[in-house]
C-alpha positions as CSV (number, residue, x, y, z in Angstrom):
1,M,4.8,-0.1,-20.4
2,K,6.1,3.3,-19.4
3,C,9.6,4.8,-19.2
4,R,10.9,4.5,-15.7
5,F,12.9,7.7,-16.2
6,C,10.5,10.2,-17.7
7,G,7.1,8.4,-17.2
8,H,6.2,8.5,-20.9
9,I,3.7,5.8,-21.8
10,L,5.3,3.4,-24.3
11,D,2.4,1.0,-24.7
12,S,-0.5,2.7,-26.5
13,A,-2.9,0.1,-25.0
14,L,-2.4,1.6,-21.6
15,V,-3.2,5.1,-22.6
16,S,-6.9,4.8,-22.7
17,S,-7.4,1.6,-20.7
18,D,-9.0,1.3,-17.3
19,P,-8.4,-1.8,-15.2
20,P,-10.8,-4.7,-15.9
21,P,-13.4,-5.2,-13.2
22,D,-11.8,-8.3,-11.8
23,V,-8.4,-6.5,-11.5
24,L,-10.0,-3.5,-9.9
25,A,-11.8,-5.7,-7.4
26,A,-8.4,-7.3,-6.5
27,I,-6.8,-3.8,-6.2
28,N,-9.7,-2.7,-3.9
29,S,-9.4,-5.8,-1.8
30,N,-5.6,-5.3,-1.3
31,A,-6.1,-1.6,-0.5
32,N,-8.9,-2.3,2.0
33,S,-6.8,-5.1,3.6
34,A,-3.8,-2.8,3.9
35,L,-5.8,0.0,5.6
36,T,-7.6,-2.4,7.9
37,M,-4.4,-4.2,9.0
38,G,-2.6,-0.9,9.4
39,I,-5.2,0.4,11.7
40,I,-5.6,-2.8,13.8
41,G,-1.8,-3.1,13.9
42,L,-1.7,0.2,15.9
43,V,-3.5,-1.7,18.7
44,I,-2.3,-5.3,18.5
45,C,0.3,-7.3,16.7
46,G,2.0,-4.2,15.2
47,P,4.9,-5.8,13.4
48,V,2.9,-8.7,12.0
49,L,-0.1,-6.7,10.8
50,G,2.2,-3.8,9.8
51,S,4.2,-6.0,7.5
52,M,1.0,-7.4,6.0
53,A,-0.3,-3.8,5.5
54,I,2.9,-2.7,3.8
55,S,2.8,-5.8,1.5
56,S,-0.9,-5.4,0.6
57,G,-0.7,-1.7,0.1
58,N,2.4,-2.0,-2.2
59,K,0.7,-4.7,-4.2
60,A,-2.3,-2.5,-4.8
61,L,-0.1,0.5,-5.7
62,H,2.0,-1.5,-8.1
63,A,-1.2,-2.9,-9.8
64,L,-2.5,0.7,-10.1
65,D,0.8,1.8,-11.7
66,N,-0.1,-0.5,-14.6
67,Y,-3.0,1.9,-15.4
68,P,-1.3,5.3,-15.2
69,L,-4.3,7.3,-16.6
70,F,-6.8,5.6,-14.3
71,L,-7.6,8.4,-11.8
72,G,-10.2,6.5,-9.8
73,G,-9.5,3.6,-7.5
74,P,-8.2,3.1,-4.0
75,R,-4.7,4.7,-4.3
76,G,-5.3,6.8,-1.1
77,K,-6.4,3.7,0.9
78,A,-3.4,1.8,-0.3
79,K,-1.0,4.6,0.6
80,A,-2.6,5.1,4.0
81,G,-2.2,1.3,4.7
82,V,1.5,1.4,3.8
83,I,2.1,4.5,6.0
84,L,0.2,2.9,8.9
85,G,2.2,-0.3,8.4
86,W,5.4,1.6,8.8
87,L,4.0,3.5,11.8
88,D,3.3,0.1,13.4
89,W,7.0,-0.8,13.1
90,I,8.1,2.6,14.3
91,L,6.0,2.4,17.4
92,L,7.4,-1.1,18.1
93,I,11.0,0.2,17.8
94,L,10.2,3.2,20.1
95,A,8.6,0.9,22.6
96,V,11.7,-1.3,22.6
97,I,14.1,1.7,23.0
98,S,11.9,3.1,25.7
99,N,11.9,-0.2,27.6
100,A,15.7,-0.6,27.2
101,A,16.2,3.0,28.5
102,R,14.3,2.2,31.7
103,H,16.6,-0.7,32.6
C-alpha cells in the first residue's frame, strides 16, 4: 500500500518486490492487447476497440501501480494503448461532427 496523497510506500513488502512472473505475464498481455486494439481501432471499429484498449491499458497500469519500484515492464505500451483508445473515440466524434456539418 502507498499513500494516495504523497506516494509514500506504507507496505514494506512492496519496497523491494517485483511482480511474480505470472502477474508480469498478465500485465504484458494486457499492455500488448491495449496497444494492438488501439492501433487497429484507428482503422476499423474505433469506438469498440478503443474502449477495449482503454480498459486493457488501464488494467495493466493499475497492476503496475501495485509494484511502485518496478521500473521494467510494459508501462509505455499500456499508456500508448490508452492514448490510442481515446484517439479512436476522438476521431469518431470528429467524423460525426463533420458529417453533421455537411448536412
